[in-house]
N, C-alpha and C positions, 0 to 999 in steps of 0.2 A: 504494500500500500504506500503510495507516495506521501511525503510529508505535507502537513498543512501549509507550512510557510517555507519559502526559500529566501535566504538572505545572500545577496550577491555583492561581493566587495572586491574591487580591483586593487592590487598592491603593486607599487613600483618603488623599490628600495625602501621598504617600510618594515624592515626586520624587527624593529623595536615596538611596533604597533600591533603585530599579529596576536600575541598572547593576551594583551590587555583587552583588545576588541573581542576576542573569542570569549573571555571571561565575562565581559559586559553582556554579550548576547546570551550566554548560558544563564546568567543571573536574571535576565528579563524573561526568558522563555521556559525555564525549568522551575520546579518547585510546586507549590500548592495548585496553581492554575496552569500547569504545564501543557504545552501543545507540541505536536511533532514538528520538527524543523530540520533543515539542512543549511549549512553554511557553505556556499560556493565561493571560495576564496581564489581569486585569479592572480597569478604572478605574471606581471606584464614585462617579462624579460629582465627582471632585476639582476643587478650585479653585486649586491651586498649580502647574499646568502638568504634572501627572502624565500626563494624556491626551495632550498634545502630545509629551511625551518618549517615550511608548510608540509613538506614530505614527512618529516619527522613527527610533527604534531598529528598528522592524519593517521598515522599508524595506530595511535591509541585513542582516536576520537571518531566514532561512527558517524557523527553528524557533520564532520568536516570533509568536504569534497574539494580538493585543490585542482585547479586547472593551470596548465603551464603554457605560456606563449614563448616561442623561441627568442623573440626579440621584442623590444619596446615598441608597441603599436599605439600607445596613447590610452588615456583613461576611457574614452568612449568605446574604442575597439575591445578593450579588456572587459568592460562592463557588458557589451553585447555578447562576447564569448561566454561569459558566465550566465547571462540570461538565456541563451540558447541551450545551455546545459541544465538549467534549473528544472526540477521536477515537482515542486510544490504547487498546491492549488492557488496560493497567493505568493507573489514574488515581489521583493523590494530590494533596492540597492542602497549602498552607503559608501561613503568615502573612508579610506583606511586611515588617513591622517587624523590624529586626535584633535587637531584644531578645527577640522571641518566636518566631522562626522556627527550624525545623530543616531546613536544606537537605538535599536528597538526597545520599547518599554513593554511591560506586561499589558498595559492598557492598549497600546497600539497593536500588539499581537492578538489580543483577545478580540478587538474590534475587527481586525483583518480576517481572522478565522471565522467570524460571524457574518462576514460579507458586507461590512460597513462601507459606505462610500464617502468621498470627501478627500482632503489632502492625505497623502501617505499611500500605503499599499492598497491595491485594488484586486478584486477577484475577477479575472478575465484573461483571455489569451494575450491581450495587450498588457504591457508591464509598466507599472509606475515606479519611479525611483525617487526616494525621498531622503 
C-alpha cells in the first residue's frame, strides 16, 4: 500500500541539513497521530558527501527513499525527479536549507491526508510544493 504522504526534498551540498530535516519530518508525522509517509530525498549531484550520507541513512530508514542525479541539474530538475518518483497519495516539496524550509507539521499532514484544500499539499495527480 502506498504511503499517505510523500515529502520530496532536493539537496545540493547540504550534508549538514539531511539528518536535522529527517528528524523534523519524523517528529511531525510519527507519534500519536501518525500517518504513513515517505521521504524522497534527491541528491542533485552534490560534491560534499551528501549522496553518500543519504545512502547510509537509507539503509536503516524504511521511509527514506534517496534519488541520485549524476550531476547538478538545479533545484527544479531535482524536485521534478523526486516528484516523478513519489508514490504517496499526497505529495509536497520542501527546501533542504534550514533557512528556507518549512517542514511539515502534524496539522499540515493531518489536513493533507484528509484531503484538505488551500495552501500547502494537495491530493491530486498535480503536485503542490510548499
